Each structure stands twice: as structure tokens, then as C-alpha cells.
C-alpha positions as CSV (number, residue, x, y, z in Angstrom):
1,M,119.1,80.0,103.7
2,A,116.3,81.6,105.1
3,D,112.7,80.7,104.2
4,G,111.5,81.1,100.6
5,E,115.3,82.1,99.7
6,E,115.8,79.0,97.3
7,E,112.8,80.3,95.4
8,L,113.7,83.9,94.7
9,P,115.8,84.3,91.1
10,R,119.3,84.9,90.7
11,D,119.5,88.4,90.4
12,A,117.4,89.0,94.0
13,K,120.1,87.0,95.6
14,I,122.9,89.1,94.3
15,V,120.9,91.8,95.3
16,K,119.9,90.9,98.9
17,S,124.0,89.3,99.4
18,L,124.7,93.2,97.9
19,L,122.8,94.8,100.4
20,K,124.0,92.1,103.8
21,S,127.8,92.8,102.2
22,M,126.5,97.1,102.9
23,G,125.8,96.3,106.7
24,V,121.9,96.7,105.8
25,E,120.8,93.2,108.0
26,E,116.5,94.7,107.9
27,H,115.2,96.1,105.0
28,E,111.2,95.6,103.6
29,P,111.0,92.9,100.7
30,R,110.0,95.7,98.4
31,V,113.1,97.2,98.5
32,V,115.3,94.2,96.6
33,H,112.5,94.9,93.5
34,Q,112.7,98.3,93.3
35,F,116.7,98.1,93.4
36,L,116.2,95.8,90.5
37,E,113.4,97.4,88.7
38,L,116.5,100.1,89.4
39,W,119.7,97.6,88.0
40,Y,117.3,96.5,84.5
41,R,116.0,99.7,83.3
42,Y,119.8,101.1,83.6
43,V,121.5,97.8,81.6
44,V,118.4,98.1,78.7
45,D,119.1,102.5,78.9
46,V,123.2,101.7,78.5
47,L,122.6,98.7,76.2
48,T,120.3,101.1,74.1
49,D,123.0,103.3,73.8
50,A,125.6,100.5,72.7
51,Q,123.2,100.0,70.2
52,V,122.9,103.4,68.9
53,Y,126.6,104.0,68.9
54,S,127.5,100.3,67.0
55,E,124.6,101.4,64.8
56,H,126.5,104.9,63.6
57,A,129.8,103.0,63.9
58,G,128.2,101.4,60.9
59,K,128.8,97.8,62.9
60,A,126.8,94.8,63.1
61,T,126.9,93.8,66.3
62,I,127.3,95.4,69.9
63,D,130.9,95.2,71.4
64,C,132.9,96.2,74.8
65,D,133.9,99.8,73.4
66,D,130.1,100.7,72.2
67,I,129.3,99.2,75.9
68,K,131.6,101.2,77.4
69,L,130.9,104.5,75.3
70,A,127.7,104.5,76.6
71,I,128.2,104.1,80.7
72,Q,130.6,106.9,79.7
73,S,127.9,108.8,78.6
74,K,125.5,107.8,81.3
75,V,128.5,108.8,84.3
76,N,128.9,111.5,82.2
77,F,125.4,113.0,81.8
78,S,123.6,111.5,85.1
79,F,126.3,111.7,88.4
80,S,127.5,115.5,88.8
81,Q,131.1,115.7,90.8
82,P,131.0,118.1,94.4
83,P,132.4,121.8,93.8
84,P,135.7,121.7,94.7
85,R,136.3,121.8,98.4
86,E,138.5,125.7,97.8
87,L,135.5,126.4,96.2
88,A,132.6,125.1,99.2
89,R,134.8,127.1,101.7
90,N,134.6,130.4,100.3
91,R,130.9,129.8,99.8
92,N,130.8,128.7,103.5
93,K,132.0,132.0,104.7
94,T,129.3,133.7,104.1
95,P,126.4,134.1,107.0
96,L,123.1,133.0,106.2
97,P,120.6,136.3,106.4
98,K,119.3,136.3,110.1
99,N,115.2,135.1,110.5
100,V,113.5,138.0,110.0
101,G,110.1,136.2,110.3
102,G,108.5,135.0,113.5
103,S,106.8,130.7,113.7
104,G,106.2,128.7,110.6
105,V,109.4,127.8,107.8
106,P,111.5,130.8,107.2
107,L,111.3,132.0,103.4
108,P,113.6,134.6,101.6
109,P,112.3,137.5,101.0
110,E,110.8,138.5,97.4
111,E,113.4,140.1,96.1
112,D,115.5,136.9,96.2
113,T,113.0,134.7,94.8
114,L,112.5,133.6,91.4
115,I,109.3,133.0,90.8
116,S,106.4,135.9,90.4
117,P,103.0,134.1,91.6
118,N,100.1,135.6,90.0
119,Y,96.3,135.3,89.7
120,Q,93.6,135.8,86.8
121,L,90.4,136.9,88.7
122,V,87.1,137.4,86.1
123,I,84.8,139.7,87.9
124,P,82.0,140.5,85.3
125,K,81.2,144.3,84.8
126,R,78.8,145.6,87.0
127,Q,76.1,147.9,85.2
128,H,73.9,150.4,87.3
129,P,70.4,148.9,88.3
130,Q,68.5,152.1,86.0
131,A,70.7,151.2,83.1
132,L,69.8,147.5,83.5
133,E,65.6,148.5,83.8
134,E,66.1,150.5,80.5
135,T,67.9,147.4,78.7
136,E,64.5,145.5,79.8
137,D,62.0,147.7,78.9
138,E,64.0,147.7,75.5
139,E,63.7,144.1,74.9
140,A,59.7,143.9,76.5
141,A,59.0,146.9,73.9
142,A,61.2,144.9,70.7
143,P,59.5,142.6,68.8
144,S,60.7,139.3,68.9
145,S,61.2,138.3,65.3
146,S,64.9,137.2,64.1
147,Q,66.1,140.9,64.1
148,E,70.1,140.8,65.0
149,P,70.8,142.3,68.1
150,K,71.2,145.8,68.8
151,S,75.8,146.8,68.8
152,D,75.0,150.5,71.2
153,V,74.0,147.6,74.3
154,P,77.0,146.7,75.8
155,Q,77.6,142.6,76.6
156,N,77.8,141.4,80.2
157,T,81.8,140.8,79.7
158,P,84.0,139.9,82.3
159,Q,87.3,142.1,83.2
160,R,90.2,140.2,83.9
161,V,92.0,141.4,86.8
162,S,95.9,140.6,87.8
163,F,97.4,141.5,91.1
164,P,100.7,139.5,92.3
165,L,100.2,136.9,95.3
166,G,101.0,139.3,98.6
167,A,100.2,142.3,96.9
168,K,98.9,144.2,100.1
169,R,94.8,145.4,99.1
170,P,93.9,149.4,99.4
171,K,91.9,150.2,102.4
172,N,88.4,151.7,101.6
173,S,87.4,155.0,103.1
């Protein structure tokens, strides 16, 4: 055996032999660990599901039927079958749209996309310089006692502005 293979756990040796039987001669050592992690996670998921099925049936222990049902459930919900060949042939008869853009990644037209990106900017309301000076004069003239602020003085509340990404901006005249 190769160096260090005697000290490998039995499951790691099985994964290495499976890789070798599939024609994989060279691989990173982490590949074995990744397969083992996937393998263990799958087994734990199947056994957990089998235990739930067993408890639902009122049985004290898991039996072969529970495991088969759990595996079948995983297969039905984890793996999808490819579409029938006839459907694929019909779909592939329709040519792809021509690339109208220049260089770069060709993207579909915006009307064919399912997303609508949107940005919101917070823009503070501007006060005219004259109104700002009047407000400062009123504040200086008022006594600094604990009075409630006047409600007729405009507050600097931000204004939210939304626009879609890629929207054309109007030209300034």
C-alpha cells in the first residue's frame, strides 16, 4: 500500500478505492474528507428520517422498510429527472436571441428579466439661504429657557427618492 494508507480509517480507504474504480488516479487529499463528510451527512439524514417514520408508525425500532422509505424520500426530493428528449428537442428548435450588445457578458433585455433593482437615496431638503438666516435670527432672539420648539419652523427631514437602475436621467437645460 502507499505511504500513510495503513493509518487511514476504513471509510477513507473505501472512498479512495471508489475514486480509483471510477478512473480518478490523482486528487487532493481534501477530496476524500469532503466525500466522507457528504457521506456521513447523507447517512445521518436518512437515519433521522427513518427514525421519524418509525416513531410515526408506533414502532420501537427502525426497520428496513423505514430506511427504504427515507431513501426513496431523499431520491424524490433531492434529485430531479431530466426533461423528456422530445421536450428538449422542441425547446432547442427556438434559436437564441442575437447579441445586440458589444463586448462583455451578453445580458437579456430588461423586459425579459425577473428582477427590478431599485435604489433609495436619502436627500435632505434644502432651505433657501434667506429662510436659513431668518431661522437663525429667530433662535437668537428667543430666550434660551425650556420652551417647546415651534411647530411652524420647517424641520430638516430627509426626502426619499427612488429610481430604477439604468433609468435615463433628464438633461439639465
